[in-house]
Backbone as a chain_set.jsonl record, in Angstrom:
{"seq": "MPKMGGIEMLTELRKDTWGKDAEVIVLTVVKELDKIEKIISLGCFEYLIKTDWNLDNIVQKIKNRIKD", "coords": {"N": [[0.851, -1.169, 0.0], [0.499, 2.24, -0.711], [0.743, 4.438, 1.205], [0.9, 3.479, 3.834], [1.83, 0.5, 5.631], [0.25, -2.77, 5.796], [0.055, -3.814, 8.438], [0.296, -1.501, 9.974], [-1.97, -0.126, 9.02], [-4.047, -1.848, 9.868], [-3.647, -1.715, 12.628], [-4.281, 0.989, 13.098], [-6.949, 0.957, 12.258], [-8.114, -0.662, 14.24], [-7.997, 1.018, 16.417], [-10.011, 2.818, 16.07], [-13.454, 3.536, 16.742], [-15.511, 2.561, 14.98], [-14.037, 0.748, 13.567], [-12.966, -1.155, 15.253], [-14.201, -3.625, 15.583], [-14.437, -4.566, 13.045], [-14.546, -6.997, 10.468], [-11.807, -8.379, 8.959], [-10.141, -9.382, 6.077], [-7.015, -10.402, 5.29], [-4.928, -10.078, 2.588], [-1.977, -10.977, 1.308], [1.609, -10.993, 0.621], [3.275, -11.567, 2.584], [5.132, -13.747, 4.539], [6.526, -14.043, 6.832], [6.802, -15.276, 10.062], [6.641, -13.733, 12.467], [5.369, -11.39, 11.615], [2.965, -12.416, 10.649], [1.874, -13.421, 13.032], [1.522, -10.985, 14.399], [-0.402, -9.684, 12.792], [-2.558, -11.478, 13.004], [-2.986, -11.25, 15.753], [-4.101, -8.763, 15.817], [-6.613, -9.219, 15.085], [-7.569, -10.199, 12.551], [-9.905, -11.674, 10.319], [-9.36, -13.554, 8.383], [-6.364, -14.806, 6.966], [-4.641, -14.629, 4.138], [-2.273, -15.82, 1.853], [-1.133, -14.44, -1.051], [0.017, -15.927, -3.202], [-0.932, -18.449, -2.757], [-3.584, -18.607, -3.372], [-6.25, -18.263, -5.75], [-8.125, -15.817, -7.638], [-10.855, -16.558, -7.832], [-11.163, -18.298, -5.619], [-10.717, -16.519, -3.501], [-12.815, -14.668, -3.83], [-14.962, -16.391, -3.354], [-14.515, -17.046, -0.64], [-15.028, -14.555, 0.519], [-17.731, -14.178, -0.2], [-18.866, -16.338, 1.194], [-18.383, -15.515, 3.818], [-19.894, -13.183, 3.987], [-22.445, -14.241, 3.85], [-22.696, -15.436, 6.376]], "CA": [[0.0, 0.0, 0.0], [1.406, 3.369, -0.914], [0.944, 5.385, 2.311], [1.245, 2.758, 5.062], [1.785, -0.947, 5.497], [-0.96, -3.429, 6.259], [0.031, -3.909, 9.893], [0.004, -0.154, 10.457], [-3.358, 0.171, 8.684], [-4.903, -2.639, 10.746], [-3.488, -1.14, 13.962], [-5.066, 2.224, 13.123], [-8.356, 0.57, 12.155], [-8.549, -1.193, 15.527], [-8.081, 2.123, 17.368], [-11.218, 3.581, 15.785], [-14.676, 2.907, 17.241], [-16.206, 1.801, 13.946], [-13.162, -0.275, 12.999], [-12.407, -2.1, 16.225], [-14.816, -4.945, 15.419], [-14.576, -4.877, 11.615], [-13.94, -8.254, 10.033], [-10.797, -8.061, 7.962], [-9.43, -10.459, 5.39], [-5.711, -9.903, 4.866], [-4.385, -10.728, 1.395], [-0.613, -10.471, 1.362], [2.708, -11.878, 0.241], [4.078, -11.706, 3.8], [5.173, -15.103, 5.086], [7.335, -14.035, 8.051], [5.978, -15.713, 11.185], [6.388, -12.653, 13.43], [4.375, -10.483, 11.034], [1.699, -13.148, 10.619], [1.371, -13.426, 14.407], [1.076, -9.628, 14.717], [-1.646, -9.446, 12.056], [-3.598, -12.299, 13.626], [-3.272, -10.676, 17.069], [-4.923, -7.574, 15.592], [-7.983, -9.671, 14.877], [-8.057, -10.4, 11.183], [-10.785, -12.832, 10.174], [-8.714, -14.539, 7.511], [-5.038, -14.412, 6.51], [-4.405, -15.35, 2.89], [-1.055, -15.492, 1.123], [-1.559, -14.262, -2.439], [0.476, -16.98, -4.106], [-1.609, -19.707, -2.44], [-5.005, -18.49, -3.694], [-6.598, -17.571, -6.986], [-9.182, -14.831, -7.443], [-12.141, -17.235, -7.6], [-11.176, -18.774, -4.229], [-10.827, -15.349, -2.624], [-14.188, -14.169, -3.955], [-15.836, -17.349, -2.676], [-14.346, -16.861, 0.8], [-15.739, -13.32, 0.889], [-19.161, -14.456, -0.308], [-19.24, -17.201, 2.317], [-18.365, -14.734, 5.053], [-21.022, -12.257, 3.934], [-23.645, -15.047, 4.133], [-22.756, -15.759, 7.805]], "C": [[0.898, 1.234, 0.0], [1.702, 4.229, 0.326], [1.326, 4.716, 3.624], [1.146, 1.262, 4.804], [0.512, -1.522, 6.089], [-1.066, -3.531, 7.773], [-0.31, -2.553, 10.499], [-1.463, 0.211, 10.204], [-4.309, -0.573, 9.621], [-4.833, -2.136, 12.189], [-4.331, 0.124, 14.097], [-6.565, 1.918, 13.076], [-8.896, 0.121, 13.512], [-8.665, -0.117, 16.604], [-9.406, 2.88, 17.232], [-12.455, 2.818, 16.242], [-15.352, 2.047, 16.184], [-15.347, 0.672, 13.392], [-12.69, -1.332, 13.969], [-12.972, -3.503, 16.082], [-14.995, -5.351, 13.957], [-13.89, -6.203, 11.294], [-13.041, -7.966, 8.842], [-10.22, -9.344, 7.391], [-8.138, -9.848, 4.866], [-5.246, -10.751, 3.689], [-3.0, -10.146, 1.181], [0.382, -11.45, 0.766], [3.601, -12.166, 1.447], [3.976, -13.121, 4.351], [5.992, -15.183, 6.365], [6.435, -14.292, 9.256], [5.665, -14.587, 12.163], [5.346, -11.671, 12.911], [2.999, -11.137, 10.97], [1.069, -13.14, 12.013], [0.835, -12.053, 14.807], [-0.265, -9.339, 14.052], [-2.792, -10.231, 12.681], [-3.971, -11.737, 14.999], [-4.132, -9.414, 16.962], [-6.344, -7.942, 15.162], [-8.442, -9.774, 13.437], [-8.885, -11.69, 11.136], [-10.09, -13.948, 9.409], [-7.385, -13.969, 7.047], [-4.713, -15.262, 5.292], [-3.103, -14.881, 2.245], [-1.389, -15.544, -0.363], [-1.175, -15.426, -3.35], [-0.212, -18.317, -3.885], [-3.07, -19.734, -2.883], [-5.197, -17.855, -5.058], [-7.815, -16.683, -6.717], [-10.529, -15.48, -7.147], [-12.258, -17.745, -6.162], [-11.377, -17.625, -3.245], [-12.243, -14.798, -2.648], [-15.15, -15.098, -3.231], [-15.729, -17.224, -1.159], [-15.096, -15.617, 1.279], [-17.246, -13.549, 0.846], [-19.643, -15.325, 0.85], [-19.305, -16.426, 3.621], [-19.543, -13.766, 5.109], [-22.333, -12.978, 4.269], [-23.824, -15.279, 5.626], [-23.29, -14.649, 8.59]], "O": [[1.943, 1.247, 0.651], [2.828, 4.705, 0.472], [2.008, 5.325, 4.448], [0.467, 0.82, 3.878], [-0.218, -0.833, 6.802], [-2.147, -3.357, 8.335], [-1.113, -2.468, 11.428], [-2.12, 0.787, 11.07], [-5.273, 0.011, 10.114], [-5.842, -2.129, 12.894], [-5.019, 0.308, 15.101], [-7.354, 2.55, 13.779], [-10.01, 0.484, 13.888], [-9.36, -0.316, 17.6], [-9.862, 3.512, 18.185], [-12.502, 1.592, 16.143], [-15.728, 0.91, 16.468], [-15.878, -0.271, 12.805], [-12.073, -2.314, 13.556], [-12.298, -4.475, 16.422], [-15.631, -6.363, 13.666], [-12.799, -6.49, 11.786], [-13.469, -7.383, 7.846], [-9.86, -10.266, 8.123], [-8.164, -8.893, 4.09], [-5.178, -11.977, 3.777], [-2.86, -8.955, 0.905], [0.04, -12.589, 0.447], [4.569, -12.92, 1.342], [2.882, -13.629, 4.6], [6.145, -16.265, 6.933], [5.43, -13.608, 9.446], [4.536, -14.492, 12.644], [4.527, -11.173, 13.683], [1.985, -10.482, 11.211], [-0.126, -12.884, 12.157], [-0.192, -11.962, 15.48], [-1.169, -8.803, 14.693], [-3.884, -9.693, 12.865], [-5.144, -11.747, 15.37], [-4.813, -9.044, 17.918], [-7.17, -7.066, 14.907], [-9.594, -9.465, 13.133], [-8.588, -12.662, 11.832], [-10.215, -15.126, 9.743], [-7.287, -12.775, 6.763], [-4.53, -16.474, 5.404], [-2.866, -13.681, 2.111], [-1.866, -16.559, -0.869], [-1.977, -15.854, -4.18], [-0.099, -19.22, -4.713], [-3.727, -20.77, -2.782], [-4.405, -17.011, -5.476], [-8.454, -16.801, -5.671], [-11.27, -14.993, -6.293], [-13.322, -17.641, -5.552], [-12.122, -17.753, -2.274], [-12.809, -14.493, -1.598], [-16.067, -14.628, -2.558], [-16.742, -17.288, -0.463], [-15.727, -15.64, 2.335], [-17.958, -13.151, 1.768], [-20.706, -15.075, 1.418], [-20.194, -16.66, 4.44], [-20.122, -13.556, 6.175], [-23.223, -12.401, 4.894], [-24.953, -15.319, 6.113], [-23.406, -14.755, 9.811]]}, "num_chains": 1, "name": "protein.A"}
């Protein structure tokens, strides 16, 4: 992301009243365990590594979550 990284964005989102409970799906190329643990600790709903998923799978995951 051009202005801030995903961890920073998620940290800021969680500070805000409307964003503290937002369900977030993280789509990233980050595979470093410490960063993954940090993102998960910030309460992301799903953590997807871009190279492991195709667009159809990602769209289906979003649709399934919206149904719930």
